Backbone bond lengths (Angstrom), bond angles and torsions (degrees), N, CA, C in turn:
res aa  C-N    CA-C-N  psi(-1)  N-CA   C-N-CA  omega(-1)  CA-C   N-CA-C  phi
1 X - - - 1.447 - - 1.513 107.07 -
2 X 1.297 113.92 126.37 1.473 118.68 179.23 1.537 108.46 -99.67
3 X 1.334 114.29 145.48 1.447 120.73 179.64 1.502 108.57 -115.79
4 X 1.285 117.20 122.67 1.465 119.92 177.20 1.510 108.93 -82.08
5 X 1.331 118.31 156.99 1.452 119.10 -176.75 1.508 114.05 -68.25
6 X 1.327 119.26 -13.36 1.458 120.83 -177.04 1.523 111.97 -96.28
7 X 1.282 118.98 -13.96 1.467 120.24 -178.86 1.558 108.58 -86.34
8 X 1.304 118.02 133.41 1.473 117.87 178.88 1.536 110.53 -72.46
9 X 1.357 113.47 145.23 1.432 119.85 176.46 1.502 109.04 -86.80
10 X 1.299 119.85 128.87 1.444 120.10 -179.83 1.524 111.71 -68.27
11 X 1.322 115.40 140.35 1.468 120.39 179.91 1.518 107.09 -101.61
12 X 1.321 114.26 129.01 1.464 118.40 179.48 1.483 107.98 -100.47
13 X 1.314 116.61 122.56 1.445 121.66 178.68 1.497 109.37 -110.83
14 X 1.334 117.44 143.27 1.475 118.59 178.26 1.493 109.65 -69.21
15 X 1.334 116.39 151.82 1.482 119.68 179.80 1.545 109.75 -67.91
16 X 1.319 116.08 141.84 1.453 121.87 179.43 1.516 109.98 -90.56
17 X 1.311 113.80 138.99 1.456 117.53 179.37 1.518 111.17 -78.99
18 X 1.290 116.81 -40.26 1.444 122.47 -177.65 1.517 110.46 -104.56
19 X 1.293 117.81 65.02 1.451 120.05 -177.24 1.526 112.01 -67.70
20 X 1.350 115.97 -32.71 1.483 118.16 178.62 1.545 110.96 -70.63
21 X 1.340 115.77 -40.68 1.474 118.96 177.53 1.509 111.39 -66.29
22 X 1.334 117.09 -38.32 1.471 120.76 -179.58 1.544 108.75 -68.27
23 X 1.339 118.52 -40.27 1.468 120.48 178.79 1.534 110.40 -66.12
24 X 1.331 114.95 -39.05 1.452 119.28 -179.76 1.539 111.06 -65.26
25 X 1.341 117.78 -42.01 1.450 120.19 177.99 1.501 112.81 -67.57
26 X 1.337 116.93 -33.01 1.456 120.44 175.54 1.529 111.09 -67.85
27 X 1.347 115.22 -41.09 1.465 119.02 177.05 1.532 111.14 -64.18
28 X 1.327 117.27 -40.58 1.453 119.37 179.28 1.528 111.67 -66.10
29 X 1.339 117.22 -41.46 1.475 119.11 178.31 1.512 109.71 -66.68
30 X 1.332 119.85 -34.51 1.444 122.33 177.66 1.526 109.90 -66.85
31 X 1.312 117.77 -43.48 1.457 120.96 178.85 1.515 110.03 -65.55
32 X 1.310 117.90 -40.15 1.484 122.34 178.93 1.511 109.78 -62.23
33 X 1.314 116.82 -43.22 1.468 121.33 178.91 1.539 110.71 -61.94
34 X 1.327 117.04 -43.55 1.456 121.53 178.60 1.554 110.78 -63.62
35 X 1.325 116.33 -40.97 1.451 120.35 178.33 1.534 111.46 -64.00
36 X 1.318 117.28 -39.32 1.450 120.84 178.73 1.560 109.67 -64.52
37 X 1.306 116.74 -40.48 1.456 120.58 177.00 1.523 112.59 -64.02
38 X 1.336 116.62 -40.02 1.451 121.12 178.64 1.524 111.78 -65.94
39 X 1.339 116.06 -43.62 1.465 118.84 177.34 1.497 112.70 -64.06
40 X 1.316 117.48 -40.22 1.471 121.29 176.71 1.531 111.04 -61.97
41 X 1.322 115.65 -42.03 1.446 120.10 179.31 1.526 111.42 -65.48
42 X 1.322 116.24 -41.98 1.488 119.73 -179.79 1.514 111.75 -67.56
43 X 1.324 116.97 -33.45 1.459 118.81 -178.91 1.521 110.91 -68.59
44 X 1.295 118.82 -32.50 1.455 120.58 -179.38 1.491 113.73 -96.49
45 X 1.318 118.57 -1.77 1.448 123.73 -176.34 1.542 110.40 -78.88
46 X 1.322 112.84 147.76 1.476 120.66 174.76 1.503 110.43 -117.44
47 X 1.317 118.30 16.66 1.480 121.64 -178.09 1.495 110.44 -61.30
48 X 1.347 117.17 -42.24 1.458 119.06 -177.32 1.529 112.70 -62.74
49 X 1.311 116.21 -32.62 1.470 118.71 -179.59 1.500 109.92 -77.66
50 X 1.342 118.61 -30.43 1.477 121.94 -173.96 1.501 111.75 -83.90
51 X 1.344 117.70 -38.78 1.489 118.46 -170.05 1.516 110.05 -68.63
52 X 1.335 118.91 -56.63 1.451 121.72 179.54 1.493 113.91 68.89
53 X 1.310 119.96 9.71 1.438 122.57 -179.78 1.533 112.52 -93.10
54 X 1.320 114.96 -41.54 1.456 120.16 -176.25 1.522 109.89 -84.95
55 X 1.349 117.17 135.94 1.442 119.92 -179.00 1.531 111.34 -68.29
56 X 1.297 117.99 -33.87 1.460 120.31 177.85 1.543 110.25 -68.11
57 X 1.297 118.76 -39.68 1.450 119.96 178.80 1.510 111.19 -67.90
58 X 1.325 117.68 -33.39 1.467 121.64 176.91 1.539 108.85 -67.24
59 X 1.317 114.88 -43.09 1.490 121.00 179.24 1.520 109.36 -59.29
60 X 1.334 117.61 -50.82 1.464 120.18 -174.84 1.544 111.22 -69.49
61 X 1.299 118.16 -32.48 1.452 121.32 176.80 1.525 108.36 -66.38
62 X 1.343 117.77 -44.58 1.454 120.32 178.44 1.526 110.47 -65.19
63 X 1.329 117.08 -40.63 1.446 121.41 -179.19 1.557 108.93 -62.78
64 X 1.297 117.90 -43.95 1.450 121.74 179.45 1.549 110.20 -61.39
65 X 1.319 115.85 -43.63 1.479 118.72 -179.73 1.516 112.14 -64.64
66 X 1.377 117.25 -48.49 1.437 121.67 -178.60 1.510 112.32 -66.76
67 X 1.310 117.02 -40.68 1.494 119.21 -179.64 1.552 109.36 -66.69
68 X 1.315 117.56 -37.71 1.457 120.26 176.03 1.510 112.24 -62.22
69 X 1.338 117.30 -42.03 1.454 120.62 177.98 1.532 111.14 -66.53
70 X 1.340 116.60 -40.99 1.461 120.38 -179.94 1.512 110.76 -64.76
71 X 1.351 116.97 -42.93 1.446 120.12 179.81 1.542 111.58 -65.52
72 X 1.336 116.72 -38.89 1.462 119.04 177.84 1.536 110.69 -65.97
73 X 1.335 119.57 -40.59 1.434 122.02 178.51 1.530 110.72 -66.21
74 X 1.302 117.46 -41.84 1.472 120.78 -179.77 1.544 110.57 -64.73
75 X 1.307 116.07 -40.81 1.458 120.33 178.01 1.518 112.37 -63.96
76 X 1.341 114.84 -38.13 1.472 119.12 177.51 1.524 111.82 -67.63
77 X 1.362 115.85 -41.98 1.478 119.04 178.11 1.526 111.37 -63.86
78 X 1.327 116.90 -44.05 1.489 119.58 179.69 1.520 110.26 -64.76
79 X 1.327 118.65 -37.48 1.455 121.47 -178.67 1.549 109.49 -65.68
80 X 1.335 115.06 -44.81 1.497 117.51 -179.78 1.523 109.30 -67.91
81 X 1.345 118.52 -34.76 1.450 121.55 177.69 1.541 110.69 -62.48
82 X 1.322 115.77 -41.33 1.452 119.29 179.15 1.516 112.16 -68.05
83 X 1.332 116.33 -33.59 1.497 119.91 174.85 1.504 111.49 -62.61
84 X 1.339 116.12 -43.50 1.477 120.57 -179.28 1.555 108.60 -66.25
85 X 1.333 116.07 -40.79 1.478 119.13 179.06 1.521 111.14 -63.03
86 X 1.305 117.63 -38.95 1.470 121.11 179.66 1.515 110.42 -65.98
87 X 1.310 117.56 -42.39 1.457 121.35 179.19 1.522 110.32 -63.90
88 X 1.324 116.63 -47.05 1.460 120.45 178.65 1.535 111.38 -61.43
89 X 1.305 117.33 -44.54 1.490 119.99 -178.65 1.512 110.68 -65.09
90 X 1.347 117.49 -35.27 1.462 119.63 178.62 1.541 111.06 -68.28
91 X 1.330 116.18 -45.77 1.468 119.33 178.39 1.527 112.29 -64.40
92 X 1.350 115.63 -42.44 1.474 119.41 179.58 1.520 110.66 -63.51
93 X 1.318 117.98 -41.34 1.477 120.65 179.56 1.517 110.38 -64.66
94 X 1.324 118.34 -39.77 1.460 119.94 -178.92 1.525 110.67 -67.25
95 X 1.331 118.22 -44.88 1.461 120.37 177.65 1.526 111.99 -65.50
96 X 1.314 116.36 -39.73 1.474 120.20 -179.12 1.559 109.41 -67.05
97 X 1.323 117.35 -37.30 1.456 120.34 177.57 1.525 109.83 -65.05
98 X 1.322 118.81 -39.69 1.465 120.72 177.33 1.530 111.18 -61.30
99 X 1.332 117.90 -41.31 1.455 120.86 176.27 1.530 112.04 -66.03
100 X 1.304 117.17 -38.75 1.476 118.57 178.25 1.505 111.59 -64.35
101 X 1.328 116.55 -40.07 1.467 119.12 177.81 1.520 110.16 -65.19
102 X 1.319 117.47 -39.70 1.482 120.41 -179.48 1.493 111.89 -67.45
103 X 1.330 118.92 -27.97 1.466 122.48 -178.52 1.524 113.85 -81.14
104 X 1.325 116.85 -12.05 1.479 119.99 -178.26 1.530 109.13 -66.30
105 X 1.338 114.87 142.98 1.475 118.47 178.18 1.540 110.55 -65.95
106 X 1.320 113.34 151.42 1.479 119.18 179.47 1.529 109.49 -70.81
107 X 1.301 118.48 118.75 1.478 119.39 -179.74 1.533 111.91 -66.02
108 X 1.300 117.36 -21.31 1.454 120.19 178.59 1.528 112.48 -67.17
109 X 1.317 117.76 -31.64 1.469 121.49 177.81 1.529 111.71 -63.80
110 X 1.335 116.78 -46.74 1.455 118.60 -179.90 1.537 111.07 -69.58
111 X 1.322 116.72 -34.38 1.451 118.93 176.14 1.530 111.58 -65.06
112 X 1.288 116.61 -42.87 1.487 121.33 178.75 1.532 108.71 -62.48
113 X 1.300 119.15 -42.64 1.477 121.12 -178.70 1.530 109.56 -64.36
114 X 1.319 117.02 -41.35 1.468 118.71 178.97 1.518 111.68 -66.93
115 X 1.350 116.76 -39.28 1.449 118.88 176.65 1.508 113.57 -62.70
116 X 1.351 116.85 -39.25 1.457 121.46 174.39 1.515 111.79 -58.77
117 X 1.315 116.15 -42.65 1.487 119.51 179.74 1.507 110.05 -65.03
118 X 1.346 118.05 -40.85 1.441 120.11 178.20 1.536 112.96 -63.81
119 X 1.327 116.34 -38.63 1.474 120.14 179.23 1.523 109.65 -67.60
120 X 1.348 116.46 -39.23 1.478 118.51 178.15 1.497 110.87 -66.42
121 X 1.285 118.67 -37.86 1.479 122.03 -179.77 1.533 108.78 -65.22
122 X 1.341 116.79 -46.90 1.471 118.27 179.98 1.512 113.78 -69.75
123 X 1.341 116.95 -34.02 1.460 119.97 -179.65 1.536 111.30 -72.68
124 X 1.300 117.25 -37.63 1.474 120.28 -178.04 1.542 111.02 -87.92
125 X 1.288 117.38 -14.04 1.447 122.55 -175.08 1.520 112.59 52.66
126 X 1.305 116.00 34.81 1.442 119.53 175.93 1.530 108.26 -120.58
127 X 1.270 115.05 138.52 1.429 119.84 -177.95 1.549 111.71 -93.30
128 X 1.319 116.05 -2.78 1.469 120.83 -178.40 1.499 111.49 -98.72
129 X 1.306 117.15 39.78 1.482 119.95 -179.99 1.533 108.31 -74.57
130 X 1.300 113.01 151.35 1.466 118.31 178.20 1.543 110.01 -73.61
131 X 1.320 114.24 126.36 1.485 117.99 175.09 1.506 106.92 -97.13
132 X 1.297 114.86 126.80 1.459 120.60 177.33 1.493 109.30 -113.40
133 X 1.310 113.81 128.29 1.477 118.89 175.67 1.508 108.48 -101.86
134 X 1.291 113.96 133.48 1.452 119.37 178.97 1.510 106.92 -89.92
135 X 1.322 115.71 112.09 1.480 119.38 178.14 1.509 109.01 -105.74
136 X 1.314 116.28 143.45 1.490 117.80 -178.78 1.534 110.14 -72.07
137 X 1.263 113.22 150.98 1.469 119.67 179.45 1.540 109.27 -80.55
138 X 1.328 117.57 155.07 1.477 118.41 179.07 1.520 113.27 -60.98
139 X 1.327 116.92 -29.00 1.440 118.65 177.97 1.555 112.47 -68.31
140 X 1.343 115.24 -20.83 1.466 119.75 178.06 1.514 111.00 -91.99
141 X 1.330 117.24 -22.30 1.471 121.53 -177.85 1.527 111.58 -79.08
142 X 1.346 117.59 -44.82 1.452 120.58 -172.94 1.529 113.22 -61.63
143 X 1.330 121.02 -42.65 1.467 118.14 176.57 1.540 113.19 -62.01
144 X 1.320 116.99 -34.29 1.449 120.09 176.55 1.512 112.05 -68.93
145 X 1.317 117.01 -38.60 1.464 120.64 177.15 1.523 110.93 -62.73
146 X 1.329 115.57 -44.14 1.451 120.29 -178.77 1.546 109.85 -67.48
147 X 1.318 116.78 -40.70 1.465 120.37 178.72 1.520 111.71 -63.38
148 X 1.325 117.66 -42.65 1.454 120.87 179.29 1.558 110.74 -67.77
149 X 1.339 115.91 -39.24 1.476 119.10 178.52 1.532 111.31 -64.94
150 X 1.350 115.82 -41.47 1.471 117.27 179.27 1.530 111.87 -67.63
151 X 1.327 116.93 -33.72 1.456 120.32 175.20 1.510 110.83 -64.46
152 X 1.333 117.38 -45.14 1.481 120.54 177.82 1.517 112.03 -62.25
153 X 1.350 117.69 -42.77 1.447 119.68 178.74 1.554 112.83 -67.37
154 X 1.296 116.27 -34.60 1.478 120.47 174.64 1.521 112.05 -64.01
155 X 1.303 115.96 -41.02 1.444 118.82 179.71 1.540 111.12 -71.10
156 X 1.325 117.59 -33.04 1.457 121.27 176.39 1.539 109.41 -67.35
157 X 1.337 117.35 -40.07 1.463 120.06 176.62 1.525 112.76 -63.30
158 X 1.338 114.62 -38.96 1.480 118.92 178.04 1.546 109.24 -66.80
159 X 1.308 117.58 -40.35 1.432 122.01 178.16 1.554 110.61 -61.85
160 X 1.322 116.24 -44.00 1.469 121.50 177.19 1.512 111.42 -61.31
161 X 1.343 116.65 -40.19 1.465 119.76 179.77 1.538 111.51 -67.48
162 X 1.310 115.05 -37.25 1.503 117.90 177.12 1.516 108.72 -66.10
163 X 1.322 119.61 -42.62 1.445 120.90 177.54 1.542 111.28 -63.38
164 X 1.290 117.66 -37.37 1.471 120.48 179.29 1.517 110.50 -66.31
165 X 1.314 116.00 -39.12 1.487 118.50 179.39 1.520 112.17 -68.01
166 X 1.320 117.04 -27.14 1.439 119.64 -179.58 1.491 108.49 -69.35
C-alpha cells in the first residue's frame, strides 16, 4: 500500500477503559474554560454602567465606583502615613546616633592610663607591674544597650516602611 504525501495517516489509539470518566473530565474542563471566558468578559464589560435599567446592574456599578474611590483614598492615606513614618525614623535615628556617640568613653582616658603604666614599668625597671583594666560600670552599660536597641528598632521600622511603600 502506497501512501501519498497528501493523504492523512490514520492514528491508532488504544481503547480507553474509563471512557465515561474521560468524557466527564473533558466536559468539566470545557465548562471551566467557558466560565473563565465569561468571568473575563464580565470583568472588562461596561454593560452594567451603560444600561441603567436593571437594579442589580445599577447596584454593582455604584459598588464598583465607590469601592474604587475608597481603595484609592485608603492607598493615599497609607502612603502618606509611610512617608511620615520614614521621616520620623530618620530623625529619630540621627538623634539617637548623636546620643550614642556622646555616651562613648573618652579614648584619651584609656590611652593616658596605658601611658602611665608604661612610664611606671620603665621607671621601676620591673616587668611585674600591676595591669589594671578599666571596665565600665553596669550603670554606664545599660543606657548604651538601650540606645543601641532603640537605634536598631528604629532602623527596622524604617526598613518595614520602605518595604510597605514598595
